[in-house]
N, CA, C and O atoms as a MOPAC input file, in Angstrom:
PM7 MOZYME 1SCF
protein

 N    112.19200 1   -96.72100 1   127.78800 1
 C    112.64100 1   -97.22700 1   129.07400 1
 C    111.47400 1   -97.94800 1   129.71000 1
 O    110.43600 1   -97.34100 1   129.97500 1
 N    111.62600 1   -99.19500 1   129.95000 1
 C    110.56300 1   -99.99900 1   130.52500 1
 C    109.26600 1   -99.74600 1   129.75300 1
 O    109.26300 1   -99.60400 1   128.53000 1
 N    108.17500 1   -99.69500 1   130.50300 1
 C    106.87600 1   -99.42500 1   129.89600 1
 C    106.57000 1   -97.93800 1   129.84000 1
 O    105.54700 1   -97.53000 1   129.29100 1
 N    107.45100 1   -97.13300 1   130.40600 1
 C    107.22900 1   -95.69500 1   130.37200 1
 C    107.18800 1   -95.19300 1   128.93400 1
 O    106.51400 1   -94.20700 1   128.63500 1
 N    107.91100 1   -95.87200 1   128.04300 1
 C    107.91600 1   -95.47700 1   126.63900 1
 C    106.53100 1   -95.62000 1   126.03300 1
 O    106.16100 1   -94.84800 1   125.14800 1
 N    105.76500 1   -96.59000 1   126.49300 1
 C    104.41900 1   -96.81200 1   125.98100 1
 C    103.44600 1   -95.81200 1   126.57700 1
 O    102.53900 1   -95.33800 1   125.89200 1
 N    103.62900 1   -95.49100 1   127.83700 1
 C    102.66500 1   -94.66700 1   128.56300 1
 C    103.04500 1   -93.20400 1   128.66600 1
 O    102.23900 1   -92.39700 1   129.13000 1
 N    104.23500 1   -92.84000 1   128.25300 1
 C    104.70100 1   -91.47400 1   128.44400 1
 C    103.90200 1   -90.49300 1   127.60100 1
 O    103.78100 1   -90.65700 1   126.38700 1
 N    103.36600 1   -89.48400 1   128.24600 1
 C    102.61300 1   -88.43300 1   127.58800 1
 C    103.57500 1   -87.29300 1   127.29600 1
 O    104.12200 1   -86.69100 1   128.22000 1
 N    103.78200 1   -86.99500 1   126.03900 1
 C    104.77500 1   -85.98800 1   125.65700 1
 C    104.31800 1   -84.56600 1   125.92800 1
 O    105.07400 1   -83.62800 1   125.67900 1
 N    103.14700 1   -84.38300 1   126.41300 1
 C    102.66900 1   -83.04700 1   126.73500 1
 C    101.23100 1   -83.10600 1   127.19000 1
 O    100.51600 1   -84.06700 1   126.90600 1
 N    100.81500 1   -82.08400 1   127.89000 1
 C     99.43400 1   -82.02200 1   128.33500 1
 C     98.86200 1   -80.67800 1   127.93100 1
 O     99.58800 1   -79.72800 1   127.63600 1
 N     97.55500 1   -80.62700 1   127.92500 1
 C     96.90000 1   -79.37500 1   127.54500 1
 C     97.24600 1   -78.24500 1   128.49700 1
 O     97.44400 1   -77.10800 1   128.06800 1
 N     97.32100 1   -78.54600 1   129.77800 1
 C     97.60200 1   -77.48800 1   130.74100 1
 C     99.08800 1   -77.34900 1   131.05900 1
 O     99.47400 1   -76.46000 1   131.81800 1
 N     99.92600 1   -78.21900 1   130.48900 1
 C    101.37100 1   -78.06700 1   130.60000 1
 C    101.97500 1   -78.35100 1   131.95600 1
 O    103.07900 1   -77.88500 1   132.23600 1
 N    101.29300 1   -79.10100 1   132.81300 1
 C    101.85300 1   -79.36400 1   134.13100 1
 C    102.65600 1   -80.65500 1   134.20400 1
 O    103.27600 1   -80.92600 1   135.23200 1
 N    102.66500 1   -81.44100 1   133.17200 1
 C    103.44000 1   -82.67700 1   133.18300 1
 C    104.91300 1   -82.31600 1   133.28800 1
 O    105.45700 1   -81.65500 1   132.40300 1
 N    105.56400 1   -82.75000 1   134.37200 1
 C    106.93700 1   -82.32100 1   134.62700 1
 C    107.91200 1   -82.79400 1   133.55900 1
 O    108.87100 1   -82.08200 1   133.26200 1
 N    107.70300 1   -83.97400 1   132.96700 1
 C    108.59400 1   -84.44700 1   131.92800 1
 C    108.35800 1   -83.72900 1   130.60000 1
 O    109.26000 1   -83.68500 1   129.76300 1
 N    107.18200 1   -83.17300 1   130.38900 1
 C    106.87400 1   -82.50300 1   129.12900 1
 C    107.70900 1   -81.24300 1   128.93300 1
 O    107.81700 1   -80.74700 1   127.81200 1
 N    108.29700 1   -80.72000 1   129.99600 1
 C    109.09400 1   -79.50200 1   129.91500 1
 C    110.53200 1   -79.77400 1   129.48400 1
 O    111.30400 1   -78.83600 1   129.28200 1
 N    110.89600 1   -81.03600 1   129.34100 1
 C    112.27900 1   -81.40400 1   129.05700 1
 C    112.53800 1   -81.52200 1   127.56500 1
 O    111.66000 1   -81.90800 1   126.79300 1
 N    113.76100 1   -81.18100 1   127.17500 1
 C    114.15000 1   -81.36400 1   125.77600 1
 C    114.36800 1   -82.84300 1   125.51200 1
 O    114.54400 1   -83.62900 1   126.44300 1
 N    114.35700 1   -83.21700 1   124.24900 1
 C    114.58700 1   -84.60800 1   123.86800 1
 C    115.96600 1   -85.07300 1   124.32700 1
 O    116.11800 1   -86.19900 1   124.80100 1
 N    116.96300 1   -84.21400 1   124.18900 1
 C    118.32100 1   -84.57900 1   124.60000 1
 C    118.40400 1   -84.80100 1   126.11100 1
 O    119.06900 1   -85.72900 1   126.57000 1
 N    117.73400 1   -83.95400 1   126.87400 1
 C    117.71200 1   -84.12300 1   128.32800 1
 C    117.02400 1   -85.43000 1   128.69100 1
 O    117.49200 1   -86.16200 1   129.56400 1
 N    115.91900 1   -85.72100 1   128.02500 1
 C    115.19300 1   -86.96400 1   128.28600 1
 C    116.06200 1   -88.17900 1   127.95300 1
 O    116.07500 1   -89.15600 1   128.70100 1
 N    116.78000 1   -88.12200 1   126.84300 1
 C    117.67500 1   -89.23200 1   126.47400 1
 C    118.75200 1   -89.44700 1   127.53600 1
 O    119.08800 1   -90.58400 1   127.86900 1
 N    119.28400 1   -88.35900 1   128.05900 1
 C    120.30300 1   -88.45300 1   129.10000 1
 C    119.71700 1   -89.07300 1   130.36300 1
 O    120.35500 1   -89.91600 1   130.99400 1
 N    118.52000 1   -88.66600 1   130.73100 1
 C    117.86700 1   -89.21900 1   131.91800 1
 C    117.59400 1   -90.71700 1   131.75100 1
 O    117.76600 1   -91.49100 1   132.69200 1
 N    117.17400 1   -91.11700 1   130.56800 1
 C    116.90900 1   -92.53100 1   130.30600 1
 C    118.20100 1   -93.33100 1   130.38600 1
 O    118.23600 1   -94.40800 1   130.98100 1
 N    119.26300 1   -92.80100 1   129.78600 1
 C    120.56200 1   -93.48800 1   129.84400 1
 C    121.04000 1   -93.63200 1   131.28500 1
 O    121.58700 1   -94.66800 1   131.66300 1
 N    120.83500 1   -92.59800 1   132.08100 1
 C    121.20300 1   -92.64100 1   133.49600 1
 C    120.41300 1   -93.72100 1   134.23000 1
 O    120.97000 1   -94.49200 1   135.01100 1
 N    119.11300 1   -93.76400 1   133.97000 1
 C    118.26000 1   -94.76100 1   134.62800 1
 C    118.67800 1   -96.17500 1   134.23700 1
 O    118.75200 1   -97.05500 1   135.09500 1
 N    118.95000 1   -96.40200 1   132.96500 1
 C    119.38500 1   -97.72900 1   132.52100 1
 C    120.66300 1   -98.13000 1   133.24400 1
 O    120.78000 1   -99.25000 1   133.74300 1
 N    121.60700 1   -97.22300 1   133.29500 1
 C    122.89400 1   -97.52100 1   133.93000 1
 C    122.69200 1   -97.88200 1   135.40400 1
 O    123.24400 1   -98.86900 1   135.89000 1
 N    121.90200 1   -97.07700 1   136.10500 1
 C    121.64000 1   -97.32100 1   137.52400 1
 C    120.96900 1   -98.68200 1   137.71100 1
 O    121.35600 1   -99.45800 1   138.58500 1
 N    119.96500 1   -98.96300 1   136.88800 1
 C    119.22900 1  -100.21600 1   137.01800 1
 C    120.10700 1  -101.41800 1   136.69300 1
 O    120.05800 1  -102.42700 1   137.39500 1
 N    120.90300 1  -101.32200 1   135.64200 1
 C    121.80400 1  -102.42800 1   135.28900 1
 C    122.80000 1  -102.70900 1   136.40300 1
 O    123.07400 1  -103.86800 1   136.71500 1
 N    123.34200 1  -101.65600 1   137.00400 1
 C    124.32400 1  -101.83700 1   138.07000 1
 C    123.67500 1  -102.34800 1   139.36000 1
 O    124.22600 1  -103.22000 1   140.03200 1
 N    122.51900 1  -101.80900 1   139.69700 1
 C    121.84800 1  -102.17800 1   140.94100 1
 C    121.24300 1  -103.58400 1   140.86300 1
 O    121.24900 1  -104.32300 1   141.84800 1
 N    120.72700 1  -103.94400 1   139.69500 1
 C    119.96200 1  -105.18500 1   139.56300 1
 C    120.62700 1  -106.20800 1   138.65900 1
 O    119.96100 1  -107.09100 1   138.11700 1
 N    121.93200 1  -106.09100 1   138.49500 1
 C    122.68500 1  -107.07000 1   137.71500 1
 C    122.10800 1  -107.25500 1   136.31200 1
 O    121.70900 1  -108.35400 1   135.92600 1
 N    122.07400 1  -106.15500 1   135.55900 1
 C    121.65200 1  -106.12800 1   134.16200 1
 C    120.17600 1  -106.47900 1   133.96500 1
 O    119.81300 1  -107.16500 1   133.01000 1
 N    119.34800 1  -106.00700 1   134.86600 1
 C    117.91500 1  -106.22200 1   134.76000 1
 C    117.20700 1  -104.88400 1   134.96700 1
 O    117.42800 1  -104.21500 1   135.97700 1
 N    116.35900 1  -104.49300 1   134.01600 1
 C    115.60800 1  -103.24700 1   134.15200 1
 C    114.45700 1  -103.42400 1   135.13700 1
 O    114.00200 1  -104.54200 1   135.38000 1
 N    113.99400 1  -102.31700 1   135.69900 1
 C    112.90300 1  -102.34800 1   136.67600 1
 C    111.69700 1  -103.11900 1   136.16500 1
 O    111.06800 1  -103.86400 1   136.91700 1
 N    111.37400 1  -102.94500 1   134.89600 1
 C    110.18900 1  -103.56500 1   134.32000 1
 C    110.20100 1  -105.08300 1   134.45200 1
 O    109.14000 1  -105.70500 1   134.50800 1
 N    111.37400 1  -105.68100 1   134.50200 1
 C    111.48400 1  -107.13200 1   134.52900 1
 C    111.63600 1  -107.70000 1   135.94300 1
 O    111.84100 1  -108.90300 1   136.10400 1
 N    111.53800 1  -106.86400 1   136.95000 1
 C    111.65300 1  -107.33600 1   138.32400 1
 C    110.35500 1  -107.98800 1   138.78300 1
 O    109.26500 1  -107.49000 1   138.49900 1
 N    110.48000 1  -109.09700 1   139.48900 1
 C    109.31600 1  -109.71500 1   140.11900 1
 C    108.97800 1  -108.90200 1   141.36800 1
 O    109.79500 1  -108.10300 1   141.82500 1
 N    107.77700 1  -109.09800 1   141.92500 1
 C    107.45700 1  -108.38000 1   143.17000 1
 C    108.47700 1  -108.65200 1   144.28400 1
 O    108.78300 1  -107.75500 1   145.06900 1
 N    108.99900 1  -109.87000 1   144.35800 1
 C    109.99200 1  -110.20600 1   145.38300 1
 C    111.30900 1  -109.46500 1   145.13200 1
 O    111.96400 1  -109.02700 1   146.07800 1
 N    111.69800 1  -109.32500 1   143.86200 1
 C    112.92400 1  -108.60500 1   143.53100 1
 C    112.76800 1  -107.10500 1   143.72000 1
 O    113.74600 1  -106.39200 1   143.94700 1
 N    111.53100 1  -106.63200 1   143.62600 1
 C    111.24900 1  -105.20300 1   143.73000 1
 C    111.38700 1  -104.69100 1   145.16900 1
 O    111.81200 1  -103.55600 1   145.38400 1
 N    111.03400 1  -105.51200 1   146.13800 1
 C    111.03400 1  -105.08300 1   147.53800 1
 C    112.35500 1  -104.47000 1   148.00300 1
 O    112.33000 1  -103.39900 1   148.60800 1
 N    113.50600 1  -105.09700 1   147.75100 1
 C    114.75000 1  -104.48600 1   148.22600 1
 C    115.16000 1  -103.23200 1   147.45200 1
 O    115.97900 1  -102.44700 1   147.93000 1
 N    114.59700 1  -103.04800 1   146.27100 1
 C    114.96600 1  -101.92400 1   145.40000 1
 C    114.21200 1  -100.65700 1   145.78200 1
 O    114.72400 1   -99.55200 1   145.60700 1
 N    113.00200 1  -100.81000 1   146.30100 1
 C    112.14700 1   -99.66700 1   146.62700 1
 C    111.98900 1   -99.59100 1   148.13800 1
 O    111.47100 1  -100.50800 1   148.77500 1
 N    112.44700 1   -98.47600 1   148.69600 1
 C    112.33700 1   -98.26300 1   150.13500 1
 C    111.40200 1   -97.08400 1   150.37600 1
 O    111.81400 1   -95.92800 1   150.29000 1
 N    110.14800 1   -97.38400 1   150.67500 1
 C    109.16200 1   -96.35100 1   150.90700 1
 C    109.07600 1   -96.01200 1   152.38500 1
 O    109.17400 1   -96.88300 1   153.24900 1
 N    108.88800 1   -94.71400 1   152.65700 1
 C    108.59900 1   -94.26600 1   154.00800 1
 C    107.11100 1   -94.39100 1   154.27900 1
 O    106.36500 1   -94.92700 1   153.46000 1
 N    106.68500 1   -93.89900 1   155.42300 1
 C    105.28000 1   -93.99900 1   155.81600 1
 C    104.34700 1   -93.29500 1   154.84300 1
 O    103.29800 1   -93.83700 1   154.49500 1
 N    104.71500 1   -92.08800 1   154.39500 1
 C    103.81400 1   -91.33900 1   153.50400 1
 C    103.66000 1   -92.04200 1   152.15600 1
 O    102.57000 1   -92.05200 1   151.58400 1
 N    104.74300 1   -92.63000 1   151.64400 1
 C    104.66300 1   -93.34000 1   150.36600 1
 C    103.82200 1   -94.61400 1   150.50500 1
 O    103.01800 1   -94.93000 1   149.62900 1
 N    104.01300 1   -95.33700 1   151.60600 1
 C    103.21700 1   -96.54900 1   151.83000 1
 C    101.73800 1   -96.21500 1   151.97300 1
 O    100.87400 1   -96.91800 1   151.44800 1
 N    101.46000 1   -95.12700 1   152.69500 1
 C    100.06100 1   -94.71000 1   152.86200 1
 C     99.45700 1   -94.31600 1   151.52100 1
 O     98.32200 1   -94.68100 1   151.21600 1
 N    100.22100 1   -93.56500 1   150.71400 1
 C     99.71100 1   -93.13000 1   149.41600 1
 C     99.39000 1   -94.32100 1   148.51900 1
 O     98.29400 1   -94.39300 1   147.96300 1
 N    100.33200 1   -95.25800 1   148.36800 1
 C    100.10800 1   -96.37900 1   147.45100 1
 C     98.99100 1   -97.27900 1   147.96700 1
 O     98.22400 1   -97.82600 1   147.17500 1
 N     98.89100 1   -97.43900 1   149.29500 1
 C     97.80000 1   -98.22800 1   149.86800 1
 C     96.44200 1   -97.59100 1   149.62900 1
 O     95.48100 1   -98.26900 1   149.26700 1
 N     96.37200 1   -96.28500 1   149.83500 1
 C     95.11700 1   -95.55600 1   149.61200 1
 C     94.72700 1   -95.60200 1   148.14200 1
 O     93.56700 1   -95.84500 1   147.81200 1
 N     95.69400 1   -95.36800 1   147.25800 1
 C     95.42100 1   -95.41100 1   145.82300 1
 C     94.91300 1   -96.79300 1   145.41300 1
 O     93.93400 1   -96.90200 1   144.67600 1
 N     95.57500 1   -97.84400 1   145.88800 1
 C     95.18700 1   -99.20200 1   145.53000 1
 C     93.76800 1   -99.51800 1   146.00400 1
 O     92.98400 1  -100.12700 1   145.27700 1
 N     93.44700 1   -99.10000 1   147.22400 1
 C     92.11400 1   -99.35300 1   147.77700 1
 C     91.04700 1   -98.57000 1   147.02900 1
 O     90.02500 1   -99.13300 1   146.63600 1
 N     91.27600 1   -97.27500 1   146.82800 1
 C     90.28100 1   -96.42400 1   146.16300 1
 C     90.04600 1   -96.81400 1   144.71600 1
 O     88.94900 1   -96.61100 1   144.19300 1
 N     91.05300 1   -97.37000 1   144.05900 1
 C     90.93400 1   -97.72900 1   142.65000 1
 C     90.76700 1   -99.22300 1   142.43300 1
 O     90.79900 1   -99.69700 1   141.29700 1
 N     90.58800 1   -99.97400 1   143.52900 1
 C     90.44200 1  -101.41900 1   143.44900 1
 C     91.52500 1  -102.00700 1   142.54900 1
 O     91.25200 1  -102.82200 1   141.66900 1
 N     92.76300 1  -101.57200 1   142.79200 1
 C     93.88700 1  -101.95800 1   141.94500 1
 C     94.35100 1  -103.37300 1   142.28000 1
 O     94.39100 1  -103.77400 1   143.44300 1
 N     94.69300 1  -104.10500 1   141.25300 1
 C     95.23600 1  -105.44800 1   141.43400 1
 C     96.68000 1  -105.35200 1   141.93200 1
 O     97.29600 1  -104.28800 1   141.87900 1
 N     97.20600 1  -106.47200 1   142.41200 1
 C     98.59400 1  -106.50100 1   142.85600 1
 C     99.52300 1  -106.19100 1   141.68500 1
 O    100.55300 1  -105.54100 1   141.86200 1
 N     99.16200 1  -106.65200 1   140.49400 1
 C     99.97300 1  -106.37100 1   139.30200 1
 C    100.00400 1  -104.87400 1   139.02500 1
 O    101.06300 1  -104.32900 1   138.71400 1
 N     98.85500 1  -104.19600 1   139.13400 1
 C     98.80700 1  -102.75000 1   138.90100 1
 C     99.65500 1  -102.01400 1   139.93100 1
 O    100.38100 1  -101.08000 1   139.59000 1
 N     99.56400 1  -102.43100 1   141.18700 1
 C    100.36300 1  -101.79800 1   142.25000 1
 C    101.85200 1  -101.99200 1   141.95400 1
 O    102.63300 1  -101.04700 1   142.06400 1
 N    102.24500 1  -103.20600 1   141.58100 1
 C    103.65200 1  -103.47400 1   141.24900 1
 C    104.11000 1  -102.61500 1   140.07500 1
 O    105.21600 1  -102.07500 1   140.08800 1
 N    103.26100 1  -102.49200 1   139.06900 1
 C    103.62400 1  -101.68100 1   137.90600 1
 C    103.79800 1  -100.21000 1   138.26300 1
 O    104.70600 1   -99.55100 1   137.75800 1
 N    102.93200 1   -99.69500 1   139.13000 1
 C    103.05400 1   -98.30000 1   139.55800 1
 C    104.33700 1   -98.11100 1   140.36800 1
 O    105.03600 1   -97.11000 1   140.20400 1
 N    104.64300 1   -99.06200 1   141.23100 1
 C    105.86800 1   -98.96900 1   142.03100 1
 C    107.09800 1   -99.02800 1   141.12900 1
 O    108.04700 1   -98.27000 1   141.33100 1
 N    107.09200 1   -99.91600 1   140.14100 1
 C    108.21200 1  -100.00500 1   139.19500 1
 C    108.37300 1   -98.69300 1   138.43400 1
 O    109.48900 1   -98.21600 1   138.22700 1
 N    107.25200 1   -98.12000 1   138.02300 1
 C    107.29600 1   -96.86200 1   137.28500 1
 C    107.81600 1   -95.72900 1   138.16600 1
 O    108.60300 1   -94.90100 1   137.70800 1
 N    107.38400 1   -95.68700 1   139.42400 1
 C    107.88700 1   -94.66600 1   140.35600 1
 C    109.38900 1   -94.82800 1   140.57100 1
 O    110.11900 1   -93.83800 1   140.63100 1
 N    109.85200 1   -96.06800 1   140.68600 1
 C    111.28400 1   -96.32900 1   140.85400 1
 C    112.04300 1   -95.88000 1   139.60400 1
 O    113.14200 1   -95.33400 1   139.70700 1
 N    111.46200 1   -96.10700 1   138.43200 1
 C    112.09500 1   -95.67700 1   137.18500 1
 C    112.16300 1   -94.15500 1   137.10700 1
 O    113.18000 1   -93.60400 1   136.68600 1
 N    111.10400 1   -93.47900 1   137.50200 1
 C    111.09400 1   -92.01400 1   137.51400 1
 C    112.18900 1   -91.50200 1   138.45400 1
 O    112.91500 1   -90.56800 1   138.11700 1
 N    112.30100 1   -92.11100 1   139.61900 1
 C    113.35800 1   -91.72000 1   140.56700 1
 C    114.73900 1   -91.97000 1   139.95700 1
 O    115.64200 1   -91.14600 1   140.10200 1
 N    114.90200 1   -93.10900 1   139.27600 1
 C    116.17500 1   -93.40600 1   138.61900 1
 C    116.49600 1   -92.36800 1   137.54700 1
 O    117.64600 1   -91.95100 1   137.40900 1
 N    115.49100 1   -91.95500 1   136.79600 1
 C    115.70100 1   -90.95400 1   135.74500 1
 C    116.15300 1   -89.62900 1   136.34100 1
 O    116.89200 1   -88.87800 1   135.70500 1
 N    115.71900 1   -89.34800 1   137.53700 1
 C    116.09300 1   -88.09700 1   138.20200 1
 C    117.35700 1   -88.24300 1   139.04000 1
 O    117.81200 1   -87.28000 1   139.65700 1
 N    117.92400 1   -89.44700 1   139.06100 1
 C    119.15600 1   -89.67700 1   139.81000 1
 C    118.96400 1   -89.75000 1   141.30200 1
 O    119.91100 1   -89.51700 1   142.05400 1
 N    117.74500 1   -90.07200 1   141.76400 1
 C    117.46200 1   -90.13700 1   143.19600 1
 C    117.66600 1   -91.56200 1   143.71400 1
 O    117.44200 1   -92.53600 1   142.99600 1
 N    118.09200 1   -91.66200 1   144.96300 1
 C    118.31300 1   -92.96700 1   145.57900 1
 C    117.01700 1   -93.69100 1   145.90300 1
 O    116.94600 1   -94.91600 1   145.80400 1
 N    115.99800 1   -92.94600 1   146.28900 1
 C    114.71900 1   -93.54800 1   146.66600 1
 C    113.57300 1   -92.86500 1   145.92900 1
 O    113.64200 1   -91.67800 1   145.61100 1
 N    112.52600 1   -93.62800 1   145.66600 1
 C    111.31400 1   -93.06000 1   145.07000 1
 C    110.54100 1   -92.33400 1   146.17300 1
 O    110.43800 1   -92.82200 1   147.29900 1
 N    110.00700 1   -91.17300 1   145.83500 1
 C    109.27300 1   -90.34900 1   146.79800 1
 C    107.78600 1   -90.37300 1   146.48900 1
 O    107.35000 1   -90.96900 1   145.50500 1
 N    107.02200 1   -89.72000 1   147.34100 1
 C    105.58500 1   -89.62500 1   147.10300 1
 C    105.30900 1   -88.88300 1   145.79000 1
 O    104.36500 1   -89.22200 1   145.07600 1
 N    106.12300 1   -87.88000 1   145.47100 1
 C    105.96300 1   -87.17300 1   144.19700 1
 C    106.14700 1   -88.13900 1   143.01900 1
 O    105.39600 1   -88.08500 1   142.04600 1
 N    107.14800 1   -89.02100 1   143.11300 1
 C    107.37100 1   -90.01000 1   142.05900 1
 C    106.17000 1   -90.94400 1   141.93600 1
 O    105.77700 1   -91.31600 1   140.83100 1
 N    105.58900 1   -91.32000 1   143.07400 1
 C    104.39500 1   -92.16600 1   143.05300 1
 C    103.20800 1   -91.44300 1   142.42200 1
 O    102.47100 1   -92.03000 1   141.63000 1
 N    103.02300 1   -90.16900 1   142.77200 1
 C    101.94100 1   -89.38700 1   142.15900 1
 C    102.10400 1   -89.35700 1   140.64900 1
 O    101.14100 1   -89.55300 1   139.90800 1
 N    103.31500 1   -89.11400 1   140.20300 1
 C    103.57000 1   -89.04400 1   138.77000 1
 C    103.37200 1   -90.40500 1   138.11200 1
 O    102.82100 1   -90.48700 1   137.01400 1
 N    103.81300 1   -91.46500 1   138.76900 1
 C    103.63500 1   -92.81500 1   138.22300 1
 C    102.15600 1   -93.15600 1   138.09100 1
 O    101.73100 1   -93.71900 1   137.08200 1
 N    101.37500 1   -92.81400 1   139.11100 1
 C     99.93200 1   -93.07600 1   139.06400 1
 C     99.28700 1   -92.27000 1   137.93800 1
 O     98.42600 1   -92.78100 1   137.22200 1
 N     99.70100 1   -91.01600 1   137.78100 1
 C     99.15800 1   -90.18400 1   136.71000 1
 C     99.49900 1   -90.77100 1   135.34400 1
 O     98.64800 1   -90.81500 1   134.45500 1
 N    100.73200 1   -91.21700 1   135.17500 1
 C    101.12600 1   -91.83100 1   133.91000 1
 C    100.43600 1   -93.16600 1   133.70800 1
 O    100.17400 1   -93.57300 1   132.57600 1
 N    100.14700 1   -93.84000 1   134.79100 1
 C     99.44200 1   -95.11600 1   134.73700 1
 C     97.98900 1   -94.91600 1   134.31800 1
 O     97.34800 1   -95.84000 1   133.81900 1
 N     97.47200 1   -93.69900 1   134.52500 1
 C     96.15100 1   -93.37400 1   134.02400 1
 C     95.03400 1   -93.35800 1   135.04200 1
 O     93.86500 1   -93.45000 1   134.66800 1
 N     95.35700 1   -93.24400 1   136.32000 1
 C     94.31200 1   -93.28000 1   137.34400 1
 C     94.13200 1   -91.96100 1   138.08700 1
 O     93.20800 1   -91.84100 1   138.89200 1
 N     94.97900 1   -90.97700 1   137.84300 1
 C     94.86600 1   -89.68100 1   138.50500 1
 C     95.03300 1   -88.57900 1   137.47300 1
 O     95.69700 1   -88.79200 1   136.45800 1
 N     94.45100 1   -87.40900 1   137.70000 1
 C     94.75600 1   -86.28900 1   136.82700 1
 C     96.21900 1   -85.88600 1   137.02300 1
 O     96.77800 1   -86.04600 1   138.10800 1
 N     96.81500 1   -85.37200 1   135.97700 1
 C     98.22300 1   -84.97500 1   136.05300 1
 C     98.31500 1   -83.59900 1   136.69800 1
 O     98.03600 1   -82.58600 1   136.05700 1
 N     98.70800 1   -83.56700 1   137.97400 1
 C     98.91900 1   -82.31200 1   138.69400 1
 C     99.95500 1   -82.56900 1   139.75500 1
 O     99.64800 1   -83.14700 1   140.79700 1
 N    101.17800 1   -82.15100 1   139.50700 1
 C    102.28100 1   -82.48900 1   140.37200 1
 C    102.60500 1   -81.40700 1   141.38500 1
 O    103.52600 1   -81.57300 1   142.18500 1
 N    101.87100 1   -80.30700 1   141.37100 1
 C    102.02500 1   -79.27400 1   142.37300 1
 C    103.42800 1   -78.79600 1   142.60200 1
 O    103.87500 1   -78.69100 1   143.74400 1
 N    104.14100 1   -78.50100 1   141.51800 1
 C    105.52000 1   -78.03100 1   141.65400 1
 C    105.47200 1   -76.71100 1   142.27300 1
 O    106.51500 1   -76.09700 1   142.49700 1

């Protein structure tokens, strides 16, 4: 699914990766759900292929999510492309979970999968 297939870590040493606890069948179902949602919402276009302009109406962040992504981008000197990729990944994670909006937890997980934060989702 999108670039998550390239970056997805199937497990961690400490076992806190929330997706690592899922069976393959559950993961396949979540991916199918995300594809369906994205195709319907974006007229047969996956999140990965959205331009930054197309992404804006799809992702509705509250204050805490905007603050988190802004702080992360500043602290990591992230490019606009990196920020867009993290937002797309967070939206995909939310789609996989069947959520209407991406949350700060989805952003934390996207950043961790992107490779800039340790994986600790504090469940």
